[in-house]
N, C-alpha and C positions, 0 to 999 in steps of 0.2 A: 882812881877813876879820872878819866880825862874830861875836859870841859865839854867835848862833844857827847860823851856818854851821859853826862849830867843833863845836857839839853835834850838828849834822846829820851830820857826818863821824864823830864819836866813836860815835854810836849804832849805826853799822854793825858795830862790833866788840863789841857787847853780847852777853854770854853769861850774863846774870843768871838766865835760866830756859831751859827746853828749846825754847821756841817758835822760836828763831832757826834751829834745825836744819832745819825744814821750810819756812821762808819764803824767798821770793825775795830779800827785803831788808827792813830796818827802814824804816818809813814815819814820818818825823818831821813835826812841824807846819810850816805855811807861813803867811806873812803878814808884815805890817810889824812891825818892832821898835817897842815902845811902842804897839801897837794899842789902841784904846779898848775893844774887845770881844774876848774870847777864847772860842771855842766848843770844847768838849771832848766828843768822842764815845767810843765803846767801843773799837774796834780797826779797823785797815784791813780792807777786804774783798778779794775776789779781784782785782778790777781795780786797786785801790789797791796791793796787794802787787806786782802785775806792773809797774805804771807808776811806783811810788815817790812818789805824791802823795796826800794825804788828801782824801777826799770828792770823788772824780772818777767814782764809779759811780752807780747808780740813786738811792741815798740822797743822794748829793751833789747830784744834779740836783734832787731834791725840796727839799733845803735851800736851794739857790740860788733856786728858785721862791718859796719862803716868805719868804726874805730880801727879795727884790724887792717882794713884796706888803706886807711890814711896813715898807718904807722904809729898809732897812739895806744899805749898800754892802759886799758881801763883800770887795772889794779893800781895805777899810779894817779888816778883821777878821783875827784870827789863828785858824786852825782846826787842831786836832790831835786826838789820841786818847789815852785813858788807857793803852792797851797799844799798843806800836809794831810788834809782829809779828802776822801773820795766824794765828789758830788755826782749824784746819779739820779735817774728816774727808774722806779721799779715797773717793769712790764712783765707780768707773769713771774716766772722764775729768774728772768734776766734783769741785770742792773745796767741800764744804758747811761753811758757817760754824758754829763752835762757840763758845759763850760762854766768855770767859776766866775763870779761877778767881781766888779771892782771892790765891793765891800769885803768879799772873801780875801782878795789880794791884800787889802789894807790890814785886815785882821791878822793875816799870817806874816806880814812883812817883818815884825820883830824877830821871828824865828829865822828868817832868811838873813837878816842883818847880823844876827848872832853867829850864824854859820860863816858868813863872809869874814867877820871879825876874827874868828878862830883860824879858819883855813888860810886866809890871805892869799888867794890864788894869784899867780902871775898872769894867767889867761882865764877870763870868765866867758863862758859860752851860754848864750840864751837860746834854748831850743823852742822855737815857735813864738807866735805873736803874744801869747799870754805872758810868758816869761819876760819877753822884751818890754812889754808894757809895764809889768810889775817893777822891773829894775831900772828901765831907761826912760819911761814916759811914752806918751802917745806920738811924739814926733818921729820916733824911730820905727821904720816899717821894714818887715822882713823882706818883702819883695824888692824894696829899693836899696836896703843897706846890707843884705846878706853877704857873707863871705869876705868882708873887708874889716880891718881893724878900726875900731871906733874909740874915740876919746871919752873917758869917764873916770870919775874919782873912785869908782868901785874896784878897779884893778888896772895894772899897767896896760893890759890889752883886753879889749872886749870885742867879741864877735857874736853876731846874731845869725841864725840859720833856721831852717824849718824844724818842726818837731818830727821825729822819725815816724810817728803814727800817720802823718799825712801821706807818706809813701805807700802805706798799706791801703789807703783809700783811693789810690789811682785806679782808673777805669780798666786797665788791662796790663799785661806783663810788660810790653814795650814801654808804656808810660811809667810803670813802676821802676823799670831799670833806668830810664832817663832821669827820673827824680832821685833815685838812689845815687847815681854817679854825680849829680849836681851837689847832693848832700856830702858825698865824699870829698869833692873839690873844696867845699867850705871847711871841712875838717882838716884838710891839708894845709889851709891857712893857719889853723890852730897849731898843727904840728910844726910848721915852720917857726911860729912864734915861740913855741916851747924850746926849740933847738937853737934859737938865736941868743946872742949874748944879752943878758938882762938889761944892760945899759946901752945896748946898740939898737940899730934900726930893725924894725920888724920887716922881714922880706915880704914883698908884695907878690901877688899872683901874676 
């Protein structure tokens, strides 16, 4: 059993915060050990919570589509979330997503650190403000810093971009397409970093 498999079992017993009480299960990251790229989102959604896999809902399909267009093979990437349990508000039969708090991010940080230690990605991608805050602190802003390599001790290259779910919330199809193409452009920076020499300069956009 690999270290990631052990962690995936251990996280199911996590009671570091109250979110475990209402969730179906903890949703741990998935992908190859020593993946070149690691993508970190916010938290599992309703479908992820039920199925136990990260990025399998609408946002995951949007991520898959963008990765294909940017020339990145998801099978060679590791995908996970900053928070491993689904935080939601029950409205009738629907479970409505709620943003995790700073307390939830702190409670889950040891799991994320363990994933980083095992995977040791060459490129770390923060999908959205919550992931960026969890890993890089409040000084990093998606609107200001998206799509450019950032310096961090967490990985040789760190890139922040939007969470793919934000594309789905755009007001109409033209706005969604514009947001999607901007997201792809950010992922193309990731793709160039992955194809660059590990010791060389990261090509800029």
